[in-house]
C-alpha positions as CSV (number, residue, x, y, z in Angstrom):
1,M,55.9,6.6,45.2
2,L,55.7,7.9,48.6
3,V,57.9,4.9,50.3
4,T,60.8,5.7,47.8
5,G,60.4,9.4,48.0
6,S,60.9,9.8,44.4
7,Y,59.0,13.0,44.3
8,R,61.8,14.6,46.1
9,Q,63.9,14.6,43.1
10,P,64.8,17.9,41.8
11,D,62.8,19.3,38.8
12,I,64.0,18.3,35.5
13,R,63.7,20.7,32.8
14,V,62.2,18.8,29.9
15,E,60.0,20.0,27.1
16,I,56.6,19.3,28.9
17,V,57.7,21.3,32.0
18,N,58.5,24.1,30.0
19,V,55.6,24.4,28.1
20,A,53.5,23.7,31.1
21,E,55.1,26.5,32.9
22,S,54.5,29.0,30.0
23,L,50.8,28.4,30.0
24,A,50.7,28.8,33.8
25,A,52.6,32.3,33.3
26,G,50.0,33.2,30.7
27,K,52.6,32.9,27.7
28,G,50.6,30.4,25.9
29,F,51.8,27.1,24.4
30,S,55.6,27.7,23.8
31,N,59.2,27.8,24.7
32,P,59.7,24.1,25.1
33,Y,63.6,24.3,24.8
34,G,64.6,26.4,27.9
35,C,65.1,29.5,25.8
36,T,62.4,31.9,24.1
37,T,61.5,30.3,20.9
38,G,58.0,31.3,21.0
39,P,54.7,29.3,19.8
40,T,55.4,25.9,19.4
41,T,54.0,22.4,18.0
42,H,56.8,20.1,19.3
43,L,54.2,18.5,21.8
44,A,50.5,17.4,21.6
45,P,48.3,19.6,23.4
46,V,46.6,17.7,26.4
47,Y,49.2,16.7,28.8
48,P,51.0,20.0,29.1
49,F,47.6,21.8,29.9
50,V,47.0,19.1,32.5
51,V,50.6,19.7,34.0
52,S,49.9,23.5,33.6
53,L,46.9,23.2,36.3
54,I,49.2,21.9,38.8
55,Y,51.7,24.8,38.2
56,E,48.9,27.3,38.6
57,M,47.4,25.5,41.7
58,F,50.8,24.8,43.8
59,P,53.9,27.1,44.5
60,P,57.3,25.9,43.4
61,G,58.7,23.6,46.0
62,S,58.0,20.1,47.3
63,S,54.4,20.3,47.4
64,R,54.1,20.9,43.4
65,Q,56.5,18.1,42.8
66,L,54.2,15.8,44.9
67,A,51.3,16.8,43.0
68,R,52.9,16.1,40.0
69,F,54.1,12.7,40.9
70,M,50.7,12.1,42.3
71,L,49.0,12.9,39.0
72,S,51.2,10.7,36.9
73,T,50.9,7.9,39.6
74,T,47.1,8.2,39.4
75,F,47.1,7.7,35.8
76,T,49.4,4.5,36.3
77,S,47.0,3.1,38.8
78,L,43.9,3.7,36.8
79,A,45.4,1.9,33.7
80,Y,46.1,-1.2,35.8
81,A,42.5,-0.7,37.1
82,V,40.7,-0.7,34.1
83,L,42.4,-4.1,32.7
84,P,39.4,-6.4,33.9
85,W,37.1,-4.2,32.3
86,L,38.9,-4.2,29.0
87,A,39.3,-8.0,29.2
88,T,35.6,-8.3,29.2
89,C,35.1,-5.9,26.3
90,L,37.8,-7.9,24.4
91,C,35.7,-11.2,25.2
92,L,38.4,-12.4,27.3
93,P,37.8,-13.9,30.7
94,Q,37.7,-11.3,33.4
95,R,40.2,-13.2,35.6
96,V,42.6,-12.4,32.9
97,G,42.5,-8.5,33.5
98,F,42.5,-9.1,37.0
99,L,45.6,-11.2,36.8
100,A,47.3,-8.5,34.5
101,G,46.5,-5.5,36.8
102,L,47.8,-7.1,39.5
103,V,51.1,-8.1,38.2
104,G,51.5,-4.8,36.7
105,A,50.6,-2.8,40.0
106,A,53.2,-5.4,41.8
107,V,56.4,-5.3,39.6
108,P,57.4,-1.7,38.8
109,L,58.9,-2.7,35.6
110,F,58.7,1.0,34.4
111,F,59.0,2.6,38.1
112,W,60.1,6.2,36.9
113,V,58.1,6.4,33.7
114,E,55.0,5.4,35.9
115,V,55.6,8.0,38.6
116,T,57.1,10.9,37.0
117,S,54.9,13.4,35.2
118,D,57.6,14.7,32.9
119,W,56.4,12.7,30.3
120,E,52.7,11.5,28.8
121,A,53.3,7.9,28.8
122,P,50.9,7.2,32.0
123,L,48.1,9.0,30.6
124,S,48.8,7.6,27.0
125,A,48.8,4.1,28.2
126,L,45.3,4.8,30.1
127,L,43.9,6.6,27.4
128,L,45.1,3.6,24.7
129,L,43.2,1.3,27.2
130,V,40.1,3.1,27.4
131,A,39.8,4.0,23.6
132,L,40.6,0.1,22.7
133,G,37.7,-0.9,25.2
134,A,35.3,1.5,23.7
135,F,36.2,0.6,20.1
136,A,35.8,-3.1,21.1
137,S,32.3,-2.4,22.0
138,L,31.5,-2.0,18.2
139,F,32.1,-5.4,17.6
140,E,29.3,-6.6,20.0
141,Q,26.7,-4.3,18.8
142,L,26.7,-1.6,15.8
143,S,25.5,1.6,17.7
144,V,25.8,5.1,16.9
145,R,26.0,6.0,20.5
146,R,28.9,3.5,20.9
147,A,30.8,5.0,17.9
148,V,30.5,8.4,19.1
149,A,31.8,7.4,22.7
150,A,34.8,5.5,20.9
151,G,35.4,8.6,18.8
152,I,35.6,10.9,21.7
153,A,38.1,8.4,23.5
154,W,40.2,8.3,20.3
155,G,40.1,11.8,19.8
156,V,41.2,12.6,23.4
157,A,44.1,9.9,22.8
158,L,45.3,11.5,19.7
159,L,45.5,14.9,21.3
160,T,47.8,13.4,23.8
161,A,49.8,10.6,21.9
162,P,49.5,11.5,18.1
163,T,51.6,8.3,17.3
164,L,48.3,6.4,18.1
165,L,46.9,7.5,14.8
166,L,48.5,4.5,13.2
167,V,46.7,2.3,15.7
168,F,43.4,3.9,15.0
169,V,43.4,3.7,11.3
170,G,44.6,-0.1,11.6
171,L,41.8,-0.8,14.0
172,F,39.3,0.9,11.8
173,V,40.2,-1.0,8.9
174,A,40.1,-4.1,10.8
175,W,36.6,-3.4,12.1
176,M,35.5,-2.6,8.5
177,W,36.9,-5.9,7.1
178,H,35.3,-7.8,10.1
179,G,32.0,-6.4,9.1
180,R,32.5,-6.3,5.2
181,R,29.2,-8.4,5.0
182,H,27.2,-5.9,6.5
183,I,28.8,-2.8,5.1
184,A,25.6,-0.7,4.8
185,A,24.8,-1.3,8.3
186,M,28.3,0.0,9.2
187,L,28.4,3.4,7.5
188,R,26.6,5.3,10.2
189,P,28.4,4.0,13.2
190,A,31.6,4.6,11.0
191,A,30.8,8.0,10.4
192,A,29.8,8.6,14.0
193,L,33.2,7.3,15.1
194,W,35.2,9.6,13.0
195,L,33.1,12.9,13.6
196,P,34.2,13.3,17.2
197,V,37.8,12.7,16.3
198,V,37.8,15.1,13.8
199,L,36.0,17.7,15.8
200,L,38.5,17.2,18.7
201,I,41.6,17.5,16.6
202,L,40.4,20.5,14.4
203,P,40.6,23.4,16.6
204,W,44.3,22.5,17.3
205,T,45.1,22.2,13.7
206,I,43.2,25.5,12.8
207,R,45.6,26.9,16.0
208,N,48.7,25.6,14.3
209,Y,47.6,27.1,10.5
210,L,47.1,30.5,12.3
211,V,50.1,30.7,14.1
212,F,52.7,28.9,11.8
213,H,50.9,29.3,8.4
214,D,51.3,25.8,7.6
215,L,49.1,22.6,7.9
216,I,50.2,20.6,10.8
217,L,47.7,18.1,12.1
218,I,48.9,17.9,15.9
219,R,52.6,17.8,16.2
220,G,55.2,19.5,13.9
221,N,58.5,18.1,15.6
222,A,59.0,15.3,13.0
223,G,62.1,16.8,11.4
224,L,64.0,17.2,14.7
225,Q,63.1,13.7,15.7
226,L,64.5,12.3,12.3
227,L,67.6,14.2,12.6
228,M,68.1,13.2,16.3
229,S,67.7,9.6,14.9
230,F,69.7,9.7,11.9
231,N,73.0,11.4,12.0
232,P,76.8,10.5,12.4
233,R,76.6,10.1,16.1
234,A,73.1,8.3,16.4
235,R,72.6,5.3,18.3
236,A,69.5,2.7,19.1
237,T,68.5,4.3,22.5
238,F,68.5,7.7,24.0
239,D,71.1,6.8,26.7
240,E,73.6,5.6,23.9
241,G,72.9,8.8,21.8
242,T,73.3,11.0,24.8
243,A,76.8,9.4,25.4
244,S,77.8,9.6,21.8
245,G,76.7,13.1,21.3
246,A,73.7,12.6,18.9
247,F,71.9,15.4,20.3
248,L,74.6,18.3,19.8
249,D,72.2,19.9,17.1
250,H,69.1,19.8,19.4
251,P,67.9,23.3,20.4
252,Y,67.6,22.0,24.1
253,S,71.3,20.8,24.0
254,T,73.2,24.3,23.4
255,E,72.3,28.0,23.9
256,Q,73.5,28.4,20.2
257,A,71.2,25.7,18.9
258,C,68.4,27.1,20.8
259,R,69.1,31.0,19.5
260,E,69.6,29.6,15.9
261,F,66.1,27.6,16.4
262,A,64.6,30.9,17.6
263,R,65.9,33.0,14.6
264,F,64.7,30.9,11.8
265,G,61.7,29.6,13.4
266,E,60.1,26.2,14.3
267,V,58.5,25.1,11.1
268,E,61.6,26.1,8.9
269,M,63.9,24.6,11.3
270,N,62.0,21.2,11.1
271,R,62.3,21.4,7.4
272,V,65.9,21.8,7.6
273,Y,66.5,19.0,10.1
274,Q,64.4,16.9,7.9
275,Q,66.4,17.6,5.0
276,R,69.7,16.9,6.7
277,A,68.4,13.5,8.2
278,L,67.1,12.4,4.6
279,E,70.5,13.4,3.0
280,W,72.4,11.1,5.9
281,I,70.0,8.4,5.4
282,R,70.5,8.4,1.4
283,A,74.2,8.7,1.9
284,N,74.3,5.7,4.5
285,P,71.8,3.2,3.7
286,R,73.6,0.5,5.5
287,R,74.1,2.2,8.8
288,S,70.3,3.5,8.6
289,S,69.3,-0.1,8.2
290,Q,71.5,-1.3,11.3
291,L,69.8,1.6,13.5
292,I,66.3,0.7,12.2
293,L,67.2,-3.2,13.0
294,Q,68.6,-2.4,16.4
295,R,65.6,-0.5,17.4
296,F,63.4,-3.2,16.4
297,V,65.1,-5.4,18.5
298,T,65.4,-3.2,21.5
299,F,61.7,-2.1,21.2
300,W,60.5,-5.7,21.5
301,R,63.1,-6.4,24.1
302,G,61.8,-3.8,26.2
303,A,65.0,-2.6,27.3
304,V,65.2,-0.5,30.5
305,P,68.3,0.8,32.4
306,S,68.1,-2.1,35.1
307,P,69.3,-5.5,33.4
308,A,67.2,-7.3,35.9
309,K,64.3,-5.5,34.8
310,T,65.3,-5.8,31.1
311,V,65.3,-9.7,31.7
312,F,61.7,-9.6,33.2
313,S,60.5,-7.5,30.2
314,E,62.0,-10.3,27.9
315,I,60.2,-13.1,29.8
316,L,57.0,-10.8,29.4
317,T,57.2,-10.4,25.8
318,L,58.0,-14.4,25.5
319,F,55.0,-15.1,27.5
320,A,52.7,-12.4,25.4
321,L,53.7,-13.9,22.0
322,P,52.0,-17.5,22.7
323,G,49.3,-15.3,24.7
324,M,48.7,-13.7,21.2
325,W,48.5,-17.2,19.5
326,L,45.9,-18.3,21.9
327,C,44.0,-15.4,21.5
328,L,43.8,-16.1,17.7
329,R,42.7,-19.4,18.3
330,R,40.1,-18.9,21.3
331,Y,39.3,-15.2,21.6
332,P,39.3,-14.1,17.9
333,I,38.0,-10.3,18.9
334,A,40.9,-9.9,21.1
335,G,43.5,-11.6,18.8
336,L,42.3,-9.2,16.0
337,L,42.3,-5.9,18.0
338,L,45.4,-6.7,20.1
339,G,47.0,-7.9,16.9
340,F,46.7,-4.7,15.2
341,V,47.8,-2.6,18.1
342,L,51.2,-4.5,18.3
343,L,51.4,-4.4,14.5
344,T,50.8,-0.6,14.0
345,Y,52.0,1.0,17.3
346,P,55.7,0.4,17.1
347,L,56.1,1.2,13.4
348,V,57.0,4.6,14.4
349,Y,59.5,3.6,17.1
350,Y,61.5,1.5,14.6
351,I,62.4,4.5,13.1
352,N,62.7,6.9,16.2
353,I,65.5,6.6,18.9
354,F,64.4,4.4,21.5
355,E,63.4,5.3,25.0
356,P,61.6,3.2,27.6
357,R,58.7,5.6,27.8
358,Y,57.9,5.1,24.1
359,R,57.0,1.3,24.8
360,Y,55.3,2.0,28.1
361,P,51.8,2.3,26.5
362,L,52.1,-1.3,25.1
363,H,53.3,-2.5,28.5
364,S,49.4,-3.4,29.8
365,I,48.9,-5.2,26.5
366,F,51.9,-7.3,27.1
367,L,50.6,-8.1,30.4
368,L,47.1,-8.7,29.2
369,L,48.6,-11.3,26.5
370,A,51.0,-12.8,29.0
371,C,48.1,-13.3,31.6
372,V,46.0,-15.0,28.7
373,F,48.8,-17.5,28.3
374,L,49.3,-18.3,31.8
375,T,45.5,-18.7,32.6
376,E,45.0,-20.9,29.6
377,I,48.0,-23.0,30.3
378,G,46.9,-23.4,34.0
379,R,43.3,-24.1,32.9
380,V,44.8,-26.8,30.2
381,F,46.8,-28.7,32.5
382,R,44.3,-28.8,35.1
383,D,41.5,-30.1,32.7
384,H,42.8,-31.6,29.7
385,G,46.6,-32.1,29.8
386,V,49.3,-30.6,27.7
387,K,48.2,-32.2,24.4
388,H,44.7,-30.4,24.1
389,I,46.9,-27.2,23.6
390,F,47.5,-28.1,19.9
391,S,44.1,-29.9,19.3
392,K,42.4,-27.2,17.3
393,P,43.4,-25.5,14.1
394,L,45.0,-22.0,14.3
395,W,42.7,-20.1,11.9
396,P,38.8,-20.5,12.7
397,V,39.8,-16.8,13.4
398,M,37.6,-14.1,11.9
399,Q,34.3,-16.2,11.1
400,T,33.4,-16.8,14.4
401,D,30.1,-14.8,15.8
402,P,31.4,-12.4,18.4
403,A,28.3,-13.0,20.5
404,R,29.2,-16.6,21.2
405,L,32.6,-15.4,22.6
406,R,31.5,-13.6,25.7
407,P,33.1,-14.9,28.8
408,R,30.8,-17.1,30.9
């Protein structure tokens, strides 16, 4: 970040920046679209509050930009740094985590996502890894204390990236299924897991109800996102949608749209947006299906603006898939948890218009799985030869005792 001078780029007026400025100016969590629209639930609360601290401490100019970029770069670096710890929590060899962290740090595949503080993706990625590791520890030992720690981690993660709720619920179901033979012993840890999550989210939900007189758990912009993703000019990716005019009705796009949004209010406008999007989907089922399929393909390709980086991302995905298969064979806990993450996290983004930052929280997971494949293939070639790869059945998966799977 320092060598490229990327922090010298002009300040981009995205929603997080606008809300952070409002917080720093004492105007509350409000005005995300560049005009006065009042209080908002367009964003989850944690990251705008973090960025607002920088706006309070640093005056406008290069020092503020440098502080913002250093904040994001720190989250990125920490995410790669925790991969060896996460590998241990998942019962993977620690060398897998070291290799994944080194590759991620050395190959800036998502450079702008990793260094700019305009979006919460680096913090979301870090919190996902920490929360996943804390959750994995419950497979090793049923402990109320560990469950509380995992609940705190997931509560903070959900207040940063609410789309992780699907991941959390999926992992909880997998955990309960895995321990179904000891269900009575799991009730207290399960309650201890959910209690911090509920207690952390509840104050923000109460705030939303008091301000908007509507039950909004964390974010309330689903209608707007749905309309931007399904309309006559919608495309698979954000850049394509921008070029085609898919965002002309967005309150950020024109002054008239922003004034209309402010006049009717955020809750009412999101209802209108949702109704318009659903009407278009019902009227255009074939085109809607095409958009979902295109976003599915784009998400798994990991497409980024650079063609060379897109090719590298595709290779990473190709290595991660056999890495997932090897996890299911050799490291059942890792296979179970990482499999549910890959299954549940992208579901929202098959519907929502694609941006590279949406895939970024999974980047470290793909790195980890790819490095499982590389280290296992290297070991097999060194010790046994290629035939050993296929010598064991695929599904001795969930019955293995986790205590026997700790790395030597």
